[in-house]
Every structure is written in C-alpha cells, then in structure tokens.
C-alpha positions in Angstrom: 3.9 16.7 -0.9 1.9 17.3 -4.0 0.9 14.6 -6.5 3.4 15.8 -9.1 6.3 15.6 -6.6 5.1 12.1 -5.4 5.0 10.8 -9.0 8.5 12.1 -9.7 9.9 10.2 -6.7 8.4 6.9 -7.9 10.7 4.5 -9.6 8.1 2.3 -11.3 4.3 2.9 -11.7 2.3 -0.3 -12.1 -1.1 -0.1 -13.7 -2.2 -3.7 -14.4 -4.8 -5.8 -12.4 -3.0 -8.0 -9.9 -0.1 -5.6 -9.3 0.7 -5.1 -5.6 2.9 -3.1 -3.3 4.2 -4.1 0.1 5.9 -1.7 2.6 6.2 -0.6 6.2 4.6 2.8 5.4 2.6 3.6 2.3 1.3 7.0 1.1 -2.1 6.7 -0.6 -4.1 9.3 -2.4 -7.6 8.8 -3.8 -10.8 10.7 -4.7 -13.0 8.3 -2.7 -12.1 6.2 0.3 -14.5 3.4 1.2 -15.7 2.1 4.5 -13.0 0.7 6.9 -13.4 -3.0 7.8 -11.7 -4.6 10.8 -10.3 -8.1 10.1 -8.4 -10.5 12.4 -4.7 -10.5 12.1 -1.9 -12.4 13.9 -2.4 -13.1 17.6 -4.5 -10.2 19.1 -3.6 -7.7 16.4 -6.3 -6.5 14.0 -6.0 -5.3 10.4 -7.9 -2.5 8.8 -9.0 -2.9 5.2 -10.6 -0.3 2.8 -11.0 0.3 -0.9 -9.6 3.4 -2.6 -11.6 4.5 -5.7 -11.1 6.9 -8.6 -7.7 8.2 -9.5 -5.8 6.2 -6.9 -2.0 6.7 -6.4 0.1 4.8 -3.8 3.8 5.2 -3.0 5.9 3.1 -0.7 7.5 5.6 1.8 9.4 3.0 3.9 10.5 -0.3 2.5 9.5 -3.6 4.1 12.3 -5.6 5.7 12.5 -9.0 7.2 15.6 -9.8 9.2 17.1 -13.3 8.6 14.1 -14.4 6.5 13.1 -14.4 2.9 9.8 -13.0 1.7 7.9 -16.0 0.2 5.5 -15.9 -2.6 2.4 -18.1 -2.3 
C-alpha cells in the first residue's frame, strides 16, 4: 500500500508527545530506522526495540485483544 492509501484507512492520527499505539500487527514507515536492540521479555521471549526517525507513520493492521481480561493502564 502507498502512504496515501494508508492515511485514508486511518481513523485517528495522533501527533502529540506521549501518544501511543498498541496492536498485534503494526505497519510502520519511516525515512530512517535505527539500530535494533534486544531486550528481555516475558519468560524466555525477547523483545526487539528500535527508533524510527523523520516522517514516521504507523498504522495498526490487526487490533490487540485480551480474552477474559481488561487492558490496564499503569
């Protein structure tokens, strides 16, 4: 998909510091992608973290779901 098509499919576009997205699958586009860092996750799983820079756009492709639980804010 092109950027124009992705932006048309977005319901809300958040642009303020501290705004976050959470999903099972996220499409991300950026001009620069930083180094990938490996961090510990739950049990034996590991998590990859990176920084996207310059003209970043992310879209949730598949919503996050928790069965029989509520998503809690910290």
